[in-house]
LUMKOL-784080 format. One record per residue: residue in one letter; chain; x, y, z of N, C-alpha, C in turn. Coordinates in pm, 1 decimal, always signed. Atoms other than C-alpha are relative to their C-alpha. Layout:
# LUMKOL-784080
[r A,A,[X,Y,Z],[X,Y,Z],[X,Y,Z]]
...
//
This chain:
# LUMKOL-784080
[r M,A,[-31.7,-64.4,+126.2],[-1221.4,-1267.8,-1024.2],[+135.0,+70.7,+13.5]]
[r P,A,[-132.2,-61.1,-12.0],[-857.8,-1172.0,-1081.2],[-2.7,+148.1,-42.5]]
[r A,A,[-13.4,-139.4,+40.8],[-742.8,-814.1,-1127.6],[+22.7,+6.6,-151.6]]
[r T,A,[-22.2,-26.2,+141.8],[-740.8,-670.2,-1481.1],[+105.0,+108.8,-11.6]]
[r I,A,[-110.1,-95.6,+16.7],[-416.4,-496.6,-1576.7],[+15.8,+26.0,-149.4]]
[r H,A,[-16.8,-32.8,+141.5],[-401.2,-313.9,-1911.0],[+144.3,-24.9,-41.8]]
[r E,A,[-134.7,+35.7,+48.4],[-103.8,-414.6,-2124.4],[+98.5,+116.2,+4.0]]
[r S,A,[-91.0,-115.1,-5.8],[+36.1,-57.7,-2112.3],[+32.1,+42.0,+143.7]]
[r A,A,[-23.2,-34.8,-140.6],[+27.1,-42.8,-1730.0],[+120.5,-76.7,+53.7]]
[r Y,A,[-110.5,+65.4,-69.5],[+324.4,-127.8,-1507.3],[-41.4,-29.1,+143.0]]
[r V,A,[+20.5,+38.8,-139.1],[+280.3,-319.3,-1185.8],[+130.4,-62.8,+46.6]]
[r D,A,[-130.6,+45.2,-45.1],[+612.6,-358.4,-1006.5],[-10.9,-119.8,+93.4]]
[r E,A,[-8.1,+112.4,-92.2],[+716.1,-667.8,-818.0],[-18.3,+52.0,+142.5]]
[r G,A,[+23.7,-38.8,-138.6],[+596.1,-648.9,-459.1],[-125.1,+83.8,+17.9]]
[r A,A,[+128.0,-71.1,-10.7],[+278.1,-454.1,-539.9],[-110.4,-102.7,+18.1]]
[r I,A,[+114.3,+88.4,-22.0],[-48.7,-608.9,-425.6],[-122.7,+66.0,-61.5]]
[r I,A,[+122.4,-50.5,+61.7],[-364.0,-568.1,-633.7],[-110.7,-101.2,+27.0]]
[r G,A,[+108.8,+87.6,-41.2],[-689.7,-711.8,-501.3],[-86.3,-50.1,-113.7]]
[r E,A,[+90.0,+61.6,+97.3],[-938.2,-928.7,-682.6],[-101.5,+100.3,-52.4]]
[r G,A,[+101.0,-83.5,+62.8],[-1168.1,-753.9,-927.1],[+42.7,+142.2,-27.6]]
[r S,A,[-47.9,-135.7,+27.0],[-957.2,-437.6,-942.5],[+43.7,+11.5,-145.0]]
[r R,A,[-37.7,-26.8,+138.7],[-880.3,-276.5,-1277.8],[+100.4,+114.1,-4.3]]
[r V,A,[-105.6,-99.9,+15.7],[-565.1,-85.2,-1368.6],[+8.6,+31.9,-148.6]]
[r W,A,[+12.7,-35.6,+140.5],[-597.5,+107.3,-1694.5],[+126.5,+59.1,-60.3]]
[r H,A,[-108.6,-45.6,+86.4],[-375.1,+260.9,-1963.1],[+104.9,+85.6,+72.5]]
[r F,A,[-116.1,-81.1,-39.8],[-29.8,+393.8,-1873.2],[+10.5,+25.2,+150.5]]
[r S,A,[-9.2,-16.3,-144.8],[-74.8,+353.9,-1497.3],[+120.1,-76.5,+54.0]]
[r H,A,[-117.5,+62.3,-61.4],[+207.7,+252.8,-1262.8],[-28.3,-22.1,+148.5]]
[r V,A,[+13.3,+35.1,-141.4],[+169.4,+70.2,-931.9],[+136.5,-49.1,+45.6]]
[r M,A,[-136.4,+30.0,-42.7],[+504.7,+64.4,-754.0],[+2.8,-108.7,+107.4]]
[r G,A,[-20.3,+103.1,-100.1],[+642.4,-212.3,-535.4],[-28.0,+52.4,+139.6]]
[r G,A,[+33.4,-39.9,-136.1],[+515.1,-201.3,-179.0],[-134.9,+68.9,+10.8]]
[r A,A,[+134.9,-58.1,-2.2],[+182.4,-44.4,-280.5],[-101.2,-111.4,+17.5]]
[r S,A,[+105.8,+97.0,-21.6],[-137.2,-219.6,-180.0],[-132.4,+59.1,-47.8]]
[r I,A,[+128.6,-41.5,+54.9],[-460.2,-186.2,-381.1],[-102.6,-104.4,+42.4]]
[r G,A,[+102.8,+92.4,-47.0],[-776.9,-339.3,-236.3],[-78.9,-64.1,-112.6]]
[r R,A,[+87.3,+68.4,+95.3],[-1051.9,-536.7,-406.6],[-94.1,+99.5,-68.0]]
[r N,A,[+102.5,-73.5,+75.5],[-1281.6,-396.0,-676.6],[+28.3,+149.4,-11.8]]
[r C,A,[-39.3,-139.3,+21.5],[-1087.0,-72.7,-726.9],[+15.5,+26.0,-149.5]]
[r V,A,[-25.0,-40.7,+137.9],[-1057.0,+120.1,-1052.9],[+105.0,+109.2,+2.8]]
[r L,A,[-104.1,-100.6,+18.1],[-736.9,+306.2,-1137.9],[-5.4,+43.2,-145.6]]
[r G,A,[+16.1,-51.7,+135.2],[-795.1,+525.4,-1443.2],[+132.5,+16.6,-71.5]]
[r Q,A,[-117.8,-20.6,+83.8],[-551.7,+626.6,-1713.1],[+102.6,+88.8,+70.2]]
[r N,A,[-112.3,-80.4,-48.6],[-210.5,+757.1,-1604.2],[-4.5,+23.5,+151.3]]
[r V,A,[-1.3,-7.9,-146.8],[-250.6,+687.8,-1230.3],[+131.6,-57.2,+49.6]]
[r M,A,[-122.4,+50.0,-60.9],[+65.0,+645.9,-1021.7],[-28.3,-25.3,+147.7]]
[r V,A,[+14.7,+36.1,-140.6],[+57.1,+463.3,-687.6],[+139.4,-31.2,+53.0]]
[r G,A,[-136.3,+10.4,-49.5],[+380.8,+503.0,-493.4],[+20.8,-110.4,+101.1]]
[r P,A,[-33.1,+105.3,-97.1],[+559.2,+264.0,-259.6],[-60.1,+32.2,+136.4]]
[r G,A,[+55.7,-17.7,-133.3],[+389.6,+210.9,+74.3],[-138.9,+59.1,+3.2]]
[r V,A,[+135.3,-55.5,+4.3],[+60.4,+361.2,-42.3],[-99.5,-113.0,+21.9]]
[r S,A,[+105.2,+97.5,-27.1],[-248.9,+180.6,+82.3],[-132.1,+54.0,-53.8]]
[r V,A,[+130.5,-34.4,+56.2],[-576.6,+188.8,-112.6],[-96.9,-108.8,+43.7]]
[r G,A,[+98.3,+96.4,-48.6],[-881.3,+22.0,+44.2],[-81.7,-61.6,-111.9]]
[r D,A,[+89.6,+63.1,+96.3],[-1154.7,-176.2,-126.6],[-95.2,+102.8,-60.5]]
[r N,A,[+104.7,-78.1,+66.8],[-1399.0,-23.6,-378.0],[+32.9,+147.3,-17.9]]
[r C,A,[-41.3,-138.4,+26.1],[-1198.0,+292.8,-445.5],[+1.9,+26.4,-149.8]]
[r K,A,[-8.1,-42.1,+140.0],[-1213.8,+486.0,-773.1],[+96.4,+116.9,-7.6]]
[r I,A,[-102.8,-102.1,+16.9],[-907.1,+683.7,-872.0],[+0.1,+37.2,-148.0]]
[r Q,A,[+18.5,-43.1,+138.1],[-972.1,+883.1,-1187.0],[+133.4,+35.3,-66.5]]
[r N,A,[-118.1,-25.3,+82.4],[-727.0,+979.2,-1462.9],[+93.0,+105.7,+60.9]]
[r N,A,[-105.3,-97.6,-31.1],[-399.0,+1160.2,-1389.8],[+11.7,+33.5,+148.6]]
[r V,A,[-16.9,-19.3,-144.1],[-386.9,+1113.2,-1011.9],[+125.1,-74.6,+44.9]]
[r S,A,[-117.7,+63.5,-58.8],[-61.9,+1040.7,-827.2],[-18.5,-10.3,+149.9]]
[r L,A,[+7.7,+24.9,-143.8],[-74.0,+883.1,-482.7],[+141.8,-26.2,+49.2]]
[r Y,A,[-138.4,+8.9,-44.7],[+264.9,+945.2,-323.2],[+11.6,-74.4,+132.0]]
[r K,A,[-27.1,+63.9,-128.6],[+424.0,+764.0,-32.3],[-55.4,+88.4,+111.3]]
[r G,A,[+61.1,-73.3,-110.1],[+233.5,+862.6,+281.0],[-149.5,+17.2,-15.6]]
[r V,A,[+144.1,-12.0,+21.0],[-113.3,+862.9,+123.9],[-66.7,-132.8,+33.5]]
[r E,A,[+79.2,+117.9,-32.4],[-367.7,+619.1,+266.1],[-145.4,+29.8,-30.2]]
[r L,A,[+142.0,-11.1,+31.1],[-716.8,+577.3,+120.0],[-71.7,-117.2,+63.6]]
[r E,A,[+80.9,+107.3,-55.7],[-968.1,+379.9,+322.9],[-100.2,-46.5,-105.1]]
[r D,A,[+96.3,+57.4,+94.8],[-1255.7,+188.4,+158.9],[-93.4,+105.8,-58.2]]
[r G,A,[+103.4,-80.2,+63.8],[-1487.9,+354.0,-91.0],[+35.2,+144.1,-27.3]]
[r V,A,[-42.7,-137.8,+26.5],[-1282.3,+667.6,-158.8],[-3.4,+27.1,-150.7]]
[r F,A,[+1.2,-45.3,+139.3],[-1332.4,+859.1,-485.8],[+99.0,+114.8,-14.2]]
[r C,A,[-95.2,-106.5,+32.4],[-1044.9,+1067.6,-626.5],[-28.3,+45.5,-141.8]]
[r G,A,[+37.1,-53.5,+130.1],[-1158.9,+1289.8,-914.6],[+120.9,+22.4,-89.2]]
[r P,A,[-108.7,-17.0,+96.4],[-956.6,+1348.4,-1229.8],[+95.5,+112.1,+39.4]]
[r S,A,[-107.4,-97.4,-19.8],[-626.9,+1528.2,-1179.7],[+3.0,+62.6,+138.3]]
[r C,A,[-18.4,-52.8,-134.8],[-667.4,+1579.9,-806.3],[+145.5,-26.1,+40.9]]
[r V,A,[-142.6,+0.2,-33.3],[-331.0,+1632.8,-638.0],[+19.3,-23.5,+149.4]]
[r F,A,[-44.8,+21.1,-137.6],[-175.1,+1498.6,-319.4],[+144.2,+46.6,+7.8]]
[r T,A,[-139.9,-38.1,-19.2],[+143.9,+1654.5,-184.6],[+59.8,-89.2,+108.1]]
[r N,A,[-60.0,+80.8,-106.6],[+396.1,+1488.4,+46.1],[+99.0,+78.4,+86.2]]
[r V,A,[-87.5,-86.5,-79.3],[+617.7,+1774.4,+171.0],[-63.9,+138.5,+2.8]]
[r V,A,[+64.3,-130.4,-14.2],[+488.7,+2106.9,+305.1],[+75.4,+111.0,-73.3]]
[r N,A,[-79.3,-108.1,+59.8],[+773.7,+2325.3,+179.9],[+112.2,-56.9,-88.1]]
[r P,A,[-100.8,+65.3,+83.7],[+953.5,+2147.2,-106.8],[+100.4,+98.2,-59.7]]
[r R,A,[-106.3,-71.9,+70.2],[+1280.9,+2267.9,-257.7],[+72.1,-100.5,-87.5]]
[r A,A,[-66.8,+91.1,+93.3],[+1443.3,+2111.5,-562.2],[+142.2,-32.0,+44.5]]
[r F,A,[-141.0,+16.5,-35.2],[+1792.5,+2157.3,-419.1],[+21.0,-60.6,+139.3]]
[r L,A,[-9.7,+61.7,-131.9],[+1713.7,+2003.6,-76.2],[-72.3,-134.4,+2.0]]
[r E,A,[+61.9,+130.9,-17.8],[+1642.6,+1638.0,+0.4],[-90.3,+6.1,+122.4]]
[r K,A,[+94.4,-12.3,-110.7],[+1328.2,+1629.7,+215.8],[-83.3,-126.3,+19.9]]
[r K,A,[+75.9,+124.7,-13.8],[+1219.7,+1264.0,+205.8],[-30.3,-33.4,+145.3]]
[r E,A,[+25.5,+26.6,-141.7],[+1247.0,+1248.9,+584.7],[-113.6,+86.9,+54.3]]
[r E,A,[+107.2,-89.1,-41.6],[+979.2,+1520.2,+600.4],[-135.8,-37.5,-59.0]]
[r F,A,[+128.6,+43.4,+56.5],[+707.2,+1327.0,+411.5],[-102.7,-10.2,+112.3]]
[r R,A,[+106.8,+5.2,-98.9],[+377.6,+1358.1,+597.2],[-111.1,-93.2,-48.4]]
[r T,A,[+108.2,+92.4,+31.4],[+94.7,+1107.0,+611.4],[-129.3,+77.0,-26.8]]
[r T,A,[+131.0,-55.1,+33.4],[-235.8,+1197.8,+448.1],[-98.5,-115.1,+1.5]]
[r L,A,[+99.6,+104.8,-14.6],[-539.5,+990.9,+543.4],[-133.0,+48.3,-55.9]]
[r V,A,[+132.9,-28.8,+53.1],[-861.1,+988.1,+342.6],[-90.9,-111.7,+50.3]]
[r R,A,[+84.7,+98.0,-67.9],[-1130.2,+814.5,+548.5],[-108.2,-55.2,-92.6]]
[r S,A,[+98.4,+74.7,+79.8],[-1398.5,+577.0,+418.2],[-108.6,+88.8,-58.2]]
[r G,A,[+111.4,-64.7,+66.6],[-1647.0,+707.5,+165.9],[+21.2,+143.4,-42.5]]
[r A,A,[-24.4,-139.3,+37.2],[-1486.2,+1049.1,+114.6],[+16.4,+12.4,-151.2]]
[r S,A,[-16.1,-29.0,+142.1],[-1488.1,+1208.5,-232.1],[+78.4,+128.4,-17.9]]
[r I,A,[-84.5,-114.8,+30.8],[-1232.7,+1448.2,-375.3],[-26.4,+38.8,-145.2]]
[r G,A,[+36.2,-45.8,+133.5],[-1336.3,+1656.3,-676.6],[+119.0,+21.0,-91.4]]
[r A,A,[-100.8,-20.9,+103.2],[-1147.3,+1713.8,-998.4],[+86.9,+121.0,+32.3]]
[r N,A,[-98.1,-107.2,-15.2],[-832.8,+1926.7,-971.2],[+12.3,+55.4,+141.7]]
[r A,A,[-19.3,-42.5,-138.6],[-857.1,+1957.4,-591.3],[+143.2,-32.8,+41.4]]
[r T,A,[-133.5,+24.3,-53.5],[-528.2,+1975.1,-402.0],[-12.9,-30.7,+148.9]]
[r I,A,[+0.9,+40.4,-140.3],[-476.1,+1795.9,-70.9],[+142.5,+16.4,+52.4]]
[r V,A,[-131.8,-23.6,-57.0],[-181.7,+1934.6,+124.6],[+29.2,-110.9,+101.0]]
[r C,A,[-36.2,+114.9,-83.1],[+4.0,+1658.5,+307.9],[-20.2,+27.3,+148.7]]
[r G,A,[+11.8,-8.4,-144.6],[-48.6,+1584.5,+673.7],[-141.6,+17.1,+50.3]]
[r V,A,[+138.6,-18.0,-44.0],[-427.1,+1623.0,+678.4],[-73.7,-133.5,+0.5]]
[r T,A,[+93.2,+111.4,+2.9],[-706.3,+1378.2,+746.6],[-132.1,+52.0,-54.5]]
[r I,A,[+130.8,-32.7,+55.0],[-1021.4,+1394.0,+536.9],[-98.3,-99.8,+59.5]]
[r G,A,[+93.9,+83.1,-73.7],[-1315.4,+1262.4,+737.3],[-89.4,-86.5,-87.3]]
[r R,A,[+89.8,+93.5,+67.9],[-1559.5,+986.9,+649.0],[-110.7,+75.2,-74.1]]
[r Y,A,[+107.3,-50.1,+85.2],[-1801.2,+1071.0,+365.6],[+7.4,+149.2,-25.9]]
[r A,A,[-17.6,-141.4,+32.8],[-1664.6,+1425.2,+337.7],[+2.2,+16.1,-151.6]]
[r L,A,[+0.8,-30.8,+142.1],[-1697.5,+1590.7,-2.9],[+84.2,+124.8,-22.8]]
[r I,A,[-90.9,-110.7,+33.2],[-1415.2,+1808.6,-134.7],[-36.0,+45.5,-140.3]]
[r G,A,[+42.5,-51.2,+129.7],[-1534.0,+2031.0,-420.8],[+113.6,+10.3,-100.1]]
[r A,A,[-97.4,-12.8,+107.5],[-1358.7,+2053.5,-755.4],[+82.2,+127.3,+18.4]]
[r G,A,[-90.4,-113.7,-7.9],[-1054.9,+2281.8,-742.0],[+31.4,+49.9,+140.0]]
[r A,A,[-26.2,-43.8,-137.4],[-1057.2,+2318.3,-362.0],[+143.3,-33.9,+40.0]]
[r V,A,[-133.8,+25.8,-53.4],[-726.1,+2334.1,-174.4],[-13.5,-25.7,+149.3]]
[r V,A,[+17.7,+40.4,-139.3],[-741.9,+2141.4,+153.7],[+133.2,+16.7,+73.1]]
[r T,A,[-122.4,-29.4,-75.1],[-486.2,+2273.2,+404.7],[-6.9,-43.5,+145.2]]
[r R,A,[+15.2,+45.9,-138.6],[-625.3,+2133.3,+731.2],[-100.6,-113.8,+5.3]]
[r D,A,[+88.9,+115.1,-15.4],[-821.9,+1838.5,+866.6],[-144.4,+36.3,-33.7]]
[r V,A,[+138.8,-16.7,+42.8],[-1175.8,+1791.9,+737.0],[-87.2,-92.8,+84.7]]
[r P,A,[+88.1,+85.1,-80.7],[-1458.9,+1666.2,+963.4],[-76.9,-101.3,-85.6]]
[r D,A,[+89.3,+94.2,+65.6],[-1672.6,+1365.0,+876.1],[-119.4,+76.5,-57.2]]
[r Y,A,[+119.6,-52.0,+66.6],[-1956.5,+1455.6,+632.4],[+8.3,+147.5,-37.0]]
[r A,A,[-12.1,-142.3,+31.9],[-1819.4,+1808.0,+570.0],[+1.9,+22.5,-151.0]]
[r L,A,[-8.0,-46.4,+137.7],[-1867.5,+1987.5,+238.1],[+100.1,+114.3,-1.6]]
[r M,A,[-110.2,-96.8,+1.6],[-1548.0,+2179.0,+158.8],[+14.9,+58.8,-140.2]]
[r L,A,[-15.6,-68.8,+127.8],[-1512.0,+2440.0,-116.9],[+99.4,+113.6,+15.6]]
[r G,A,[-79.1,-121.3,+4.7],[-1268.1,+2711.1,-216.8],[+148.7,-17.1,+18.5]]
[r V,A,[-145.3,-7.1,-11.6],[-906.4,+2818.3,-192.4],[+32.3,+107.7,+102.2]]
[r P,A,[-7.9,+136.4,-51.0],[-816.8,+2753.4,+79.3],[-141.1,-52.8,+27.9]]
[r A,A,[+130.9,+62.8,-21.0],[-1099.9,+2506.4,+136.3],[-58.2,+40.2,+135.3]]
[r R,A,[+74.8,-33.0,-121.2],[-1359.7,+2613.7,+390.9],[-125.7,-85.9,+2.5]]
[r Q,A,[+122.0,+77.1,-10.3],[-1649.8,+2414.9,+522.5],[-119.3,+91.5,-25.7]]
[r V,A,[+117.5,-80.1,+36.0],[-1970.6,+2545.7,+363.6],[-129.8,-72.3,+31.8]]
[r G,A,[+119.7,+75.1,-33.9],[-2210.0,+2276.2,+479.5],[+31.6,-143.8,+33.0]]
[r W,A,[-10.1,+141.8,-31.5],[-2275.0,+1910.6,+537.9],[-57.3,-81.5,-114.2]]
[r V,A,[+55.5,+93.9,+96.8],[-2340.3,+1612.1,+311.6],[-36.1,-128.7,+72.2]]
[r N,A,[+31.4,+130.3,-56.3],[-2497.2,+1276.0,+380.1],[+85.9,-106.8,-68.4]]
[r K,A,[-79.4,+109.9,+54.1],[-2354.6,+937.0,+291.3],[-7.8,-5.5,-152.1]]
[r A,A,[+19.2,+1.1,+145.6],[-2494.8,+972.2,-63.2],[+63.6,+121.2,-68.4]]
[r G,A,[-61.9,-118.7,+57.2],[-2319.4,+1309.4,-110.3],[-95.7,+115.9,-22.0]]
[r D,A,[+98.4,-108.4,+11.2],[-2637.9,+1519.9,-98.6],[+19.8,+98.6,+114.5]]
[r T,A,[-12.3,-98.6,-107.3],[-2625.4,+1845.8,+96.1],[-116.7,-16.2,+97.7]]
[r V,A,[+98.6,+12.6,-107.3],[-2810.4,+1835.6,+428.4],[+19.1,+113.9,+98.6]]
[r A,A,[-0.8,-112.8,-92.3],[-2891.2,+2085.5,+702.7],[+96.6,-16.5,+116.3]]
[r E,A,[-88.0,+20.8,-116.2],[-2683.1,+1924.6,+977.1],[+83.6,-125.4,-18.3]]
[r R,A,[-91.6,+114.0,+7.1],[-2405.2,+1676.6,+1032.8],[-76.0,-130.5,+23.3]]
[r Q,A,[+64.3,+130.3,-10.8],[-2507.1,+1314.9,+991.2],[+47.2,-71.4,+126.5]]
[r P,A,[-41.5,+76.0,-118.6],[-2506.9,+1089.1,+1295.2],[+98.7,-108.3,-38.5]]
[r D,A,[-93.9,+109.6,+24.3],[-2226.9,+838.1,+1324.9],[-76.2,-130.0,-2.5]]
[r E,A,[+67.5,+129.4,+13.4],[-2324.2,+489.9,+1224.4],[+49.7,-98.1,+101.1]]
//
């Protein structure tokens, strides 16, 4: 099944979009970006050059994935969540050489309006609460809430809170 691209979306030459993926209204996938199979990119999503999105990811409305962001398979990005790419930006200074890689591991979920500061890794099946600000690495299966985000518990693969960290598969 080929990808579905809405007529208002832009997909630049050199972008790769996997089978069964859907790119909705006013979204832009830049050249050099790679979107896996069976992904959904909601309204007004921007995927920058060099960004890698795995299979079965859901990226909700108004999310920008800048160069340096990598999403493994099965990642959920809630509406208007934010990824940064420079730790200390300045409008009057060029800092493209300071872009940091942000890795979101398989099965992780990021809530609406959460902010992910560049250079961190979010562990497998971790759950980032709505509005949280992640400033450091997140363990697998961790439940993170607050500003700055702090671990308040554990979740299982289904996203339900549990008493202890789940065993690795």
